[in-house]
Every structure is written in C-alpha cells, then in structure tokens.
N, C-alpha and C positions, 0 to 999 in steps of 0.2 A: 545740684551739688557739684557735679563734674565741672561744668562750665565756670562756676563761681570759684572753685579751687584753682583751676588753671589760670583764671584771670588774676587771682590773688598771687600766685607764683610769678606771673609775668609782671606784676606790679612791684616785685621785689620781696614778696612775702615768702622767704625761704627758711625762716628760723625753725619752723617745726621739723622740716626735713633735716636741717643741720643737727638738731637735737637728736633725732632718730639715728642718724649716722654715728654721732659721737657715743650714744648709749650702746649701740650694738658693738662698737669697738671696745668700749670700756668693759662690757659684760662678757664678751665672747672671744675677743682677739688678744687684747693686751695681757690678761691673766695667763695666757698660754705662751706668750712670746718668750723665747729662750727657756721654756719649761716643757716642751713637747716630749712625750715618750715615743719610742720607736713605733709602737703599735698605733699611735695616733697620726701617723704619716703613711700615705700610700701613693702608688703611681697610678695614673690614669692611662695615658697612651705612650709613656716612655719616661726615662729618668729625669727629663727636664719638665715633665708635666705632672706636678705633684698636687695632692689634695690633703688637707688635714681636718681634724675635728673642728678647728677654729673656722675654716672656710664654711663648712656645712652649718655649724651652729649660728654663725654671724648671718648667713643668708636667710636662715629660718627666722631669726630675730627681725631682720630688715623686712622680710616679706610680711610678717604680721604687722609691724609698725606702719609700713608705707601704705598697705591696702586699707588699714584703719584710717589713715589720714585722708585717703581718697577712695571711698566706697565705689565699686564698679571698675576700678583699675585692676590691672593684672601685672604680674612680675615675670620678667624673663631674666632668670639668674643663671649664672654659669653652672652651678652644681645641680639645679633642678633640670636644666636642659641636658646635662650629661646623663641624668637618669631617664628623661623623657624628651628626646629630640623634637617631638612634635610641638612642644611649647614654644619653640622659636617662631612658629608661624604667627604668634600674637603680634609680632612687629608689623604685620601687614593687615591687622584687623582695625576695627573702629574704636576699641576701648583705649584709654590712656595706658601707657606701658611704663612701668619702672624697669629700667635696665640695670642689673646689679652684678657687680663683681665684688664679692665680699672681701677677698684678699687678693689684690692684683700684685703679683710678685711673690707668689707662694714660695718659690725656691729661695728667695732672699729671706722670707719670714722663717722658713725651716732652718736656715743657716745662721739665724740670729742677727741678720743684717737689717737695719732699720729702713731700708729702701723698699718699702711696700706701702700699699694704700688701699682704701676702700673706695669704690667707684659707684656712683648712683647717677642715673640720668632719667629724666622724665620726657617721654616722647609721645607724639600722637600723629597718626597718618604719615609715619616715616620722617617726621621732623622733630629734632631734639629741641625741647623748649627750655630746659634748665639742667644744670649738672652740678654735682658735688664731688670733689676729690679730697679725701681726707687721709693724711699720713699720720696716724696716731703716734708712732714712735718718734716722729720728727716734730709733732705738735703743730702741723700746718693744715689749714682747710681753705681750699680754693672753691669759689662758687661762680657760676656763669648763668646768666639769664638772657635768652635770645632778645636782642635789641637793647639790652640794658647794661652790657659790659661784663667784665670779669674782675674778681677781687681775690686777693690772698690775705686771709686774716683781716678782712675789712678794708684793705688798701687796694687801689686800682692796679690792675695788671696790664702791661703793654709789652708786646713782643719786641717792638722796635725793628731795626734792620741790621743785618751784619755790617761790620766795618768794611768799606770798599777795599777789595784786594786781600782781605783776610781769608785764611783757610776755613772752609765751612766744616763745622762739626756736625756729623750726621749719624743718628742712631738707626741701626738697621735690624731686620729680622735675624734671629739665630739661624745659622745654616741648616740645622736639623729640621727646620720647619719650612723649607722652601723646596719647590719642585725644580727640576733641571732648568726649565725656562726662566723661572724666577731667579735662580742662581746666576744665570747669564745676564739677566737684567740688572741685578745688583752689582755685577762686575763693572757696569758702566760707571759706578761711583769710585772705582779705583783709578783715579785720574788726578792730575795736578790741580791743586786748589780745593780738594775735598778730602776730608779725613773721616772715613766711615768707621764705626765701631758697633759691636753687638749691643742691642738694647737691654736695659734692665726692666723694671716695671714700666709697662707702656703708659700707665696713668701718670707716673712721675716724669717720664720723658716728655709727655705733653705739657706738664706743668713747667718743666725746664724751658720748653719752647715759649710758653706764655710769659715767662719772666725774663726771656732773652738770654739765657745761659746755654742754650742749644740752638743750632741754626735750622735743623730740619730732621725729619724722620723719613725712613723708607721701609714700609712694612708690607709683608706678603700674605698676611692673613686678615680676615675681615670680621671676626666675631664681634658682635655689637657691644658686648660688655667691656671689651678692651678699648674700644675707640669712641663710642658715642659721647661719653663725658668729656674726654680730652679734646675731641675735635671741636665741640662747642666752646670749650674754654679757650682754645687757640683762636678760633674765629672771633670771639668777643674781645680778645686781647689784640686784635688787629692782624692776625695771621691769615694764612691761605692754605688750601689743600686741593689736590687733584689726583685722580687715578692716572695710570700710565698713558691712557688714551686721551686724557684731558677732561674727562667727565667728572662731575662731583661725586664724591663717595656717598653711597647709599647705605644706611644703617641696616636695612632689611636684607642686604646681600646682593649677589649677582654682579659684583664689581670686577672690572678688569684689573688684575694685580701685576706688580706692586702698586702702591699708592704713596703719596707723600703729603706731609703737612710741614709748613715752614713758617719762618718769622714774617715773611712778606711775600707778595705775589711774584716778584722777580725771582726770589730764591726758590719758590715752589716750581716755577716754570723751568729754572735751570736744572733742578733735580729731576723733574719729570722728563725733560729732554734727554738727560743722561740715562735714565732708566729705559726710555723708549729706544734709544740709539745704541744700546750696548751691542758689541760685535757678536755675530752668530758663531755657533760652534761650541764645542766643549772646552 
C-alpha cells in the first residue's frame, strides 16, 4: 500500500491530497477567517507566535484525512509537535511522513490579512517527495512533485532569473527570532544591490520565489513544516537553496543557519556568500 501510493503521487496522482487540503480549509479555516473571538487566539512563545482554534482544528482534520489516504504514514504537524516535541523524530524514521502547517502565517490570519496558507509535504527518509501550498483566501493552490515540476492552479511554475543589475528583493527572518550570530549574518544583506525585508508567511514567500516575484529568502529557523513544502516547490520551479556553509538544507534539522532559497543558483550563491561574510562584531 505504501509503495503503491508513493508511486502514484510521484506519477502525478496528487488530486486526493489536494482535495483533503481544500476540505480542511473549507471546514476549519475559512469559516473562522475574520470571525475569531479573543478567546480563540493564544500566544505560544511570544506575541508573534500565535495559535488559534483554526490551526488546531485544521491540523486534526488533515491528520485524519492524510493518514487515511496512506495507512502506515505519520504526521509531523506544528501544533502536535508543540504539544509533544518527541513527534518531530518521525522525520528520521522509516515511515512516510506528512509534514503539516495548518495555517502558515497565523499572525496574518488573526489580523484578517489573506496572506496565509496551508502547507503539506510528503517525505520519506529525509527527502521531500511532493508538496501542496494552498492559500484559501487568495484562491491559489501550488503543487510540486519531485522530478515532475511545479504548478500553480494547474499552470507550470518557473522561477526564472533576476534581471541583471536589478536590486534583489530578499525576504528575511523576523529579528525577534534570530540569535546574535544570525543577526550579524543577516546584516550582510544590508549592502548595495540587495533590498531585505521581514518575511510574511514563509509558504507564500516560497510561492513568490517559484513564480519569480521574489528573488531570495534568508531564514534563520529550520522547522520542517515551514520549509519542506516551499523548498520542493522552488526546486521544482528551477530555483536553488543552500545553508550558510554551502550544504543542502536537511528537513530533519541540524542545519547551519541562516540558509537561503533563491530563483537561481547564482542568486543563491550570492546571498549565501553575503550571509557567510557578514562583518563580525555587534
């Protein structure tokens, strides 16, 4: 069952998962959009790290639906791992793993901003095989399958390359979520020809990369549910990625941070070099 389902997905059979993602959003997320009561919103680790009843209900919905599609699979979801951090270890196991962020961009969701999405990725043995990025308030669904390319609402996605000589638009980690060393690395982007800005929903920043409306990202956290879906989407759209030491990003963790994803290999190397060569000192 497991092998046949994985083969089915790799052959482009993603419709069942697309339907599960759409149904979870329709049932649990959109009815609460711009209708949240104060008691339905809480902080996890700070004022920028919010969770709502929609996050939890959508993750539970997706967990039921996705494991029913692939018996023997497990789910590593943001809210479940928050309750039981040991679940994250499944990324290093043998079972296929659904990596789920039910509402990526919860802060935007809480504020009534449509810039949020649901992220689902299917991985095994540390390799992301397929991903789904669904922005229900924007009506957009991007799908990537390893070796088969990336699409947005059924149309092929290509990152392209930045216009030669143009200022690079780079989405970066919020300063509240960076260590002193990471802050110094990110200061390397404050240079001529680069325009850094704080990121919004990570999933939608990756989608912007894949469609060529953003040039690069520079992120200093490695939680799989924020990055697995988007990194595959960018890769299948022709983009590139690297950690600050030049190694590929590993979804199970242990990366040297920050890391970058970019529209092409040359841009990724430029951003990586700036991150690696930032001046020392405070």
